[in-house]
C-alpha positions in Angstrom: 88.9 92.7 143.1 86.4 95.8 142.0 89.4 97.2 140.0 89.6 93.9 137.8 85.8 93.5 137.3 86.0 96.8 135.9 88.8 96.1 133.6 87.3 92.8 132.3 83.5 94.5 131.9 85.3 96.9 130.2 87.2 94.4 127.8 83.8 92.6 127.6 82.2 95.6 126.0 85.0 96.2 123.7 84.5 92.4 122.4 81.3 92.7 122.0 81.3 95.6 119.6 83.9 94.0 117.7 82.2 91.1 117.3 78.8 92.9 116.0 80.9 94.9 113.6 82.8 91.9 112.2 79.7 89.6 111.8 78.1 92.6 109.8 81.5 92.6 107.6 80.9 89.6 106.5 79.4 87.9 103.4 76.3 85.9 103.7 77.0 82.0 103.1 74.6 81.7 100.4 75.2 84.2 97.5 72.3 83.6 95.6 72.1 82.4 92.2 76.3 82.3 92.4 76.0 79.8 94.7 73.6 77.6 92.2 75.8 77.8 89.1 79.0 76.6 90.9 80.6 80.0 91.7 81.9 78.2 94.8 84.3 76.1 93.0 86.5 79.1 91.6 89.9 79.9 93.0 88.8 82.4 95.9 86.1 79.6 96.9 88.9 77.0 97.2 91.6 79.7 99.1 89.0 80.9 101.5 91.1 80.6 104.3 93.8 82.6 103.0 91.4 85.3 102.0 90.1 88.4 103.9 86.8 86.3 104.5 88.8 83.5 106.1 90.7 85.8 108.1 87.0 87.4 109.2 85.8 83.9 110.2 89.0 83.2 112.5 89.0 86.4 114.2 85.2 85.9 114.7 85.7 82.5 116.2 88.0 83.8 118.4 86.1 87.0 119.5 83.3 84.6 119.9 85.4 82.1 122.6 86.6 85.3 124.4 82.9 86.5 124.6 81.7 83.3 126.2 84.8 82.8 128.5 84.4 86.7 129.6 80.7 86.1 130.0 81.0 82.9 132.1 83.9 84.8 134.3 82.0 88.0 135.0 78.9 85.8 136.1 81.0 84.1 139.0 80.4 85.7 142.4 83.7 86.3 144.0 
């Protein structure tokens, strides 16, 4: 069981680092004056799910779920 716990801890640390990097790579939700003048309705704003930003959001969500699951599993006393 100690080997499994060590492997899960290493995976947990890798997820933590990846999650930090991905959050820092993402753009802010408020783009200053661009959002006021309606820049969110451009082609890239409508197709955000298919863009790189959309992919970053999906990957971040997946890593956040993995982070939470591993945090709970690693806190179990087995």
